[in-house]
C-alpha positions as CSV (number, residue, x, y, z in Angstrom):
1,M,25.9,-18.4,-0.6
2,A,29.5,-19.4,-0.2
3,G,32.1,-16.9,-1.4
4,M,35.5,-15.5,-0.9
5,H,37.0,-12.0,-0.4
6,P,40.2,-11.5,-2.4
7,K,42.9,-9.6,-0.7
8,G,43.1,-6.0,-1.7
9,Q,39.6,-6.1,-3.3
10,P,36.3,-4.7,-2.1
11,D,34.0,-6.9,0.1
12,V,32.8,-9.0,-2.8
13,V,31.1,-12.5,-2.7
14,I,32.3,-14.5,-5.7
15,D,29.6,-17.0,-6.6
16,E,31.2,-19.2,-9.3
17,Q,28.3,-21.7,-9.6
18,N,25.7,-18.9,-10.2
19,K,28.0,-16.7,-12.2
20,R,27.4,-13.6,-10.1
21,L,29.2,-11.2,-7.8
22,K,27.4,-9.8,-4.7
23,V,28.3,-6.8,-2.5
24,M,26.5,-6.2,0.8
25,L,28.8,-3.6,2.2
26,Y,30.4,-0.7,0.4
27,H,31.4,3.0,0.9
28,P,28.9,5.3,-0.8
29,E,31.7,7.7,-2.0
30,E,33.4,4.8,-3.8
31,I,30.3,3.5,-5.8
32,E,31.7,4.4,-9.3
33,Q,35.1,2.9,-8.5
34,L,33.5,-0.2,-7.1
35,H,31.4,-0.7,-10.2
36,G,34.5,-0.6,-12.3
37,T,36.2,-3.1,-10.2
38,L,33.2,-5.4,-10.3
39,V,33.0,-5.3,-14.0
40,E,36.6,-6.1,-14.4
41,M,36.3,-9.0,-11.9
42,A,33.2,-10.3,-13.7
43,H,34.9,-10.3,-17.1
44,D,38.0,-12.1,-15.7
45,R,35.8,-14.8,-14.1
46,G,33.0,-15.2,-16.7
47,M,30.4,-13.7,-14.4
48,T,27.2,-12.2,-15.9
49,K,25.3,-10.6,-13.0
50,L,26.3,-8.1,-10.4
51,I,24.1,-7.7,-7.3
52,I,24.3,-4.8,-4.8
53,Y,22.5,-4.7,-1.4
54,A,22.1,-1.0,-1.5
55,K,20.9,1.7,0.9
56,K,18.0,3.7,-0.3
57,A,20.0,6.9,-0.5
58,D,22.3,5.2,-3.1
59,V,19.7,3.9,-5.5
60,K,20.0,6.7,-8.0
61,A,23.8,6.5,-8.0
62,W,23.7,2.8,-8.9
63,E,20.9,3.3,-11.5
64,A,23.2,5.9,-13.2
65,L,25.7,3.1,-13.7
66,G,23.2,0.8,-15.4
67,Y,21.8,-1.1,-12.4
68,R,18.1,-1.7,-12.0
69,L,16.1,-2.0,-8.8
70,E,14.7,-5.5,-8.7
71,G,13.1,-5.4,-5.3
72,R,14.0,-5.0,-1.6
73,I,14.5,-7.0,1.5
74,D,12.8,-5.4,4.5
75,G,15.0,-5.0,7.6
76,F,18.1,-6.7,6.1
77,F,20.5,-4.4,7.8
78,H,19.4,-4.6,11.4
79,G,16.0,-3.1,10.5
80,E,17.1,-1.0,7.5
81,N,15.9,-2.1,4.1
82,A,18.3,-3.5,1.5
83,Q,17.5,-2.3,-2.1
84,M,18.4,-5.1,-4.5
85,M,20.2,-3.5,-7.4
86,S,21.3,-5.7,-10.3
87,C,23.5,-5.1,-13.3
88,F,23.4,-7.7,-16.1
89,L,26.5,-8.0,-18.2
90,T,24.7,-9.9,-21.1
91,A,21.3,-9.4,-22.6
92,E,20.5,-13.0,-22.1
93,R,21.1,-12.9,-18.3
94,G,18.8,-9.9,-17.9
95,A,15.8,-11.4,-19.8
96,S,13.4,-13.6,-18.0
97,V,12.5,-16.8,-19.9
98,A,8.9,-17.1,-18.6
99,P,7.7,-13.7,-17.3
100,E,4.0,-14.5,-18.0
101,L,4.2,-17.7,-15.9
102,A,5.9,-15.9,-13.1
103,E,3.1,-13.3,-13.0
104,E,0.5,-16.1,-13.1
105,V,2.2,-17.8,-10.1
106,L,2.4,-14.5,-8.2
107,G,-1.3,-13.8,-8.8
108,V,-2.3,-17.2,-7.5
109,S,-0.1,-16.8,-4.5
110,L,-1.5,-13.4,-3.6
111,E,-5.0,-14.7,-4.0
112,K,-4.3,-17.5,-1.6
113,Q,-2.8,-15.0,0.8
114,A,-5.9,-12.9,0.7
115,Q,-8.1,-15.9,1.3
116,V,-6.1,-17.0,4.4
117,H,-5.9,-13.5,5.8
118,S,-9.7,-12.9,5.3
119,G,-10.2,-15.9,7.7
120,G,-8.1,-14.2,10.4
121,R,-5.2,-16.7,10.4
122,T,-2.0,-17.8,8.6
123,D,-1.3,-21.3,7.6
124,G,1.4,-21.4,10.3
125,Q,-1.4,-22.6,12.5
126,K,-1.8,-25.8,10.5
127,S,-0.7,-28.8,12.5
128,L,1.3,-31.8,11.2
129,P,-0.7,-34.9,10.0
130,T,-0.9,-37.9,12.3
131,G,2.4,-39.8,12.4
132,Y,4.6,-36.9,11.6
133,T,6.9,-35.2,14.1
134,L,9.0,-32.0,14.0
135,R,12.3,-31.2,15.6
136,E,15.5,-29.2,15.3
137,A,18.2,-30.9,13.2
138,R,21.6,-32.0,14.5
139,E,24.9,-32.4,12.9
140,D,24.5,-36.1,12.8
141,D,21.5,-35.5,10.5
142,A,23.8,-34.1,7.8
143,E,24.0,-37.3,5.7
144,E,20.3,-37.9,5.7
145,L,19.6,-34.2,4.8
146,A,22.2,-34.3,2.0
147,R,20.4,-37.4,0.6
148,L,17.0,-35.6,0.7
149,Y,18.4,-32.5,-1.1
150,D,20.1,-34.7,-3.7
151,L,16.8,-36.5,-4.3
152,V,14.7,-33.3,-4.6
153,F,17.0,-31.1,-6.6
154,A,18.8,-32.0,-9.8
155,T,20.9,-28.9,-9.3
156,Y,21.0,-26.3,-6.5
157,P,22.7,-22.9,-5.9
158,T,24.8,-24.5,-3.1
159,P,26.1,-28.0,-2.6
160,M,23.4,-29.2,-0.2
161,N,23.8,-32.7,-1.5
162,E,27.2,-32.9,0.3
163,A,26.9,-33.9,4.0
164,E,30.1,-32.0,5.0
165,Y,28.7,-28.8,3.5
166,V,25.5,-29.2,5.4
167,R,27.5,-29.7,8.6
168,E,29.5,-26.6,7.8
169,T,26.4,-24.5,7.4
170,M,25.1,-25.8,10.8
171,R,28.3,-24.5,12.4
172,E,28.0,-21.1,10.7
173,S,24.6,-19.8,12.0
174,T,22.2,-21.9,9.9
175,Y,19.4,-23.6,11.8
176,Y,17.5,-26.5,10.3
177,I,14.1,-27.8,11.3
178,V,13.0,-31.3,10.0
179,V,9.8,-33.3,9.9
180,E,10.1,-37.1,10.3
181,K,7.8,-40.0,9.5
182,E,8.7,-43.4,11.1
183,G,12.2,-42.1,12.0
184,Q,13.0,-40.8,8.5
185,I,13.4,-37.1,7.5
186,V,10.8,-36.4,4.9
187,C,10.8,-32.6,4.9
188,A,13.3,-29.9,5.9
189,A,14.1,-26.2,5.8
190,S,16.6,-23.9,7.3
191,S,17.1,-20.3,8.5
192,E,20.4,-18.9,7.4
193,V,21.4,-16.1,9.7
194,T,23.7,-13.3,8.8
195,P,24.8,-12.2,12.3
196,K,26.5,-9.0,11.3
197,F,23.3,-7.8,9.6
198,G,20.8,-9.2,12.1
199,S,18.6,-10.9,9.4
200,A,17.9,-14.4,8.2
201,E,16.9,-16.1,5.0
202,L,14.5,-19.0,5.2
203,T,15.8,-21.4,2.6
204,D,16.7,-25.0,1.7
205,C,13.1,-26.1,1.6
206,A,12.7,-29.7,0.5
207,T,9.9,-32.3,0.8
208,H,10.4,-35.9,-0.2
209,P,8.2,-36.7,-3.3
210,D,6.3,-39.3,-1.4
211,H,5.1,-36.7,1.2
212,L,4.1,-33.8,-1.0
213,G,0.8,-32.0,-0.6
214,L,0.5,-32.4,3.1
215,G,1.6,-28.9,4.1
216,L,4.6,-30.1,6.0
217,L,6.6,-26.9,5.4
218,Q,4.1,-24.6,7.1
219,P,4.8,-25.9,10.6
220,I,8.5,-25.8,9.8
221,F,8.2,-22.1,8.9
222,T,6.5,-21.4,12.2
223,A,9.2,-23.3,14.1
224,L,12.0,-21.4,12.3
225,E,10.3,-18.1,13.0
226,E,10.0,-19.0,16.7
227,K,13.7,-20.0,16.8
228,M,14.7,-16.7,15.2
229,E,12.8,-14.7,17.8
230,Q,14.5,-16.8,20.5
231,I,17.9,-15.8,19.3
232,G,17.0,-12.2,18.6
233,V,16.7,-12.2,14.8
234,Y,13.6,-10.4,13.7
235,Y,14.0,-9.7,10.0
236,L,13.2,-12.7,7.8
237,Y,13.0,-13.2,4.1
238,T,12.8,-16.1,1.6
239,L,13.6,-16.4,-2.1
240,T,11.3,-18.6,-4.1
241,R,11.3,-20.0,-7.7
242,A,9.2,-17.4,-9.5
243,Q,7.8,-19.9,-12.1
244,S,6.8,-22.6,-9.5
245,H,3.6,-22.4,-7.4
246,G,4.7,-24.4,-4.3
247,M,6.9,-22.2,-2.2
248,N,5.3,-19.0,-3.4
249,V,2.0,-20.1,-2.2
250,T,3.5,-21.4,1.1
251,A,5.2,-18.1,1.7
252,A,2.2,-16.0,0.8
253,K,-0.2,-18.1,3.0
254,H,2.3,-17.9,5.9
255,G,2.1,-14.1,6.0
256,Y,5.2,-13.2,3.9
257,E,4.9,-10.1,1.7
258,Y,6.0,-9.9,-1.9
259,R,8.8,-7.4,-2.6
260,G,10.1,-8.0,-6.1
261,R,11.8,-10.5,-8.5
262,L,15.4,-11.3,-9.1
263,I,15.8,-12.2,-12.8
264,N,18.0,-15.2,-13.6
265,N,19.3,-15.1,-10.1
266,C,20.6,-18.6,-9.5
267,T,20.7,-22.2,-10.9
268,I,18.0,-24.6,-9.8
269,Y,16.9,-27.6,-11.8
270,S,17.7,-26.9,-15.5
271,G,19.4,-23.6,-15.4
272,F,19.1,-20.0,-14.2
273,E,15.7,-19.1,-12.6
274,D,14.0,-16.0,-11.5
275,M,13.5,-15.8,-7.7
276,N,10.7,-13.9,-5.9
277,I,11.5,-12.0,-2.8
278,W,9.1,-12.5,0.2
279,V,9.7,-10.8,3.5
280,K,8.3,-11.1,7.0
281,P,9.7,-8.6,9.6
282,L,8.9,-9.6,13.1
283,R,9.8,-6.0,14.2
284,E,9.3,-2.7,12.5
285,T,11.7,-1.8,9.7
286,W,13.2,1.6,8.9
287,E,14.6,3.3,5.8
């Protein structure tokens, strides 16, 4: 997500749209001081969630300050796991609106995963239907991609409906794969690489409503994973809408493992939504 780092402040990502502050790097000896700074910044800016990508050794220190462990991202820091610690500054932000539905969706997804794995395959082996082709996106695809995201999402955590923003992400280590039908982009997803951490998020998944149900994202996931291996990024994760079957089932069937749920994490469609964490390290991780 886009953010900024105020001069004289800790390394904080300020996410105005999703009313949250994120910290991925910090000094363990300054945890209590950092928390105080984050709370002050959050109150000044109307933020209601603080997120720390913590090292395992620091979990208890963050918990003592009121953070809760929501999950982990395997291998996020060049093979070392990131423990996802969250502090909610309002009771409303910390309460899921549909926990039962989220558990139902997770159960279905894990069941589909078990069925696929029992057959000795993942759905990455599924090929595109006749008439569809797959390729890497280029900067001159930005306008068409922006139109697709604008069509699919009423709201989104980042301004993917703006062509210039899409182009900017392409220039900043985000790789897009698209599927076309008759020369038109009908499905897309990206891998957003964080070079300083050596990990990548598979994100920005969108399928045109007229082409749903064809499994178009599964070959895209395979192509993105292959691209990441080519450039030396081996730790992948994806965040999926917890109360929606589509991407959870896709991730599960594609061999991603469930690692937790981020409550009211970002705005998609009508408001804040819970996001499930799914991971797929292509190399061994360490604590």
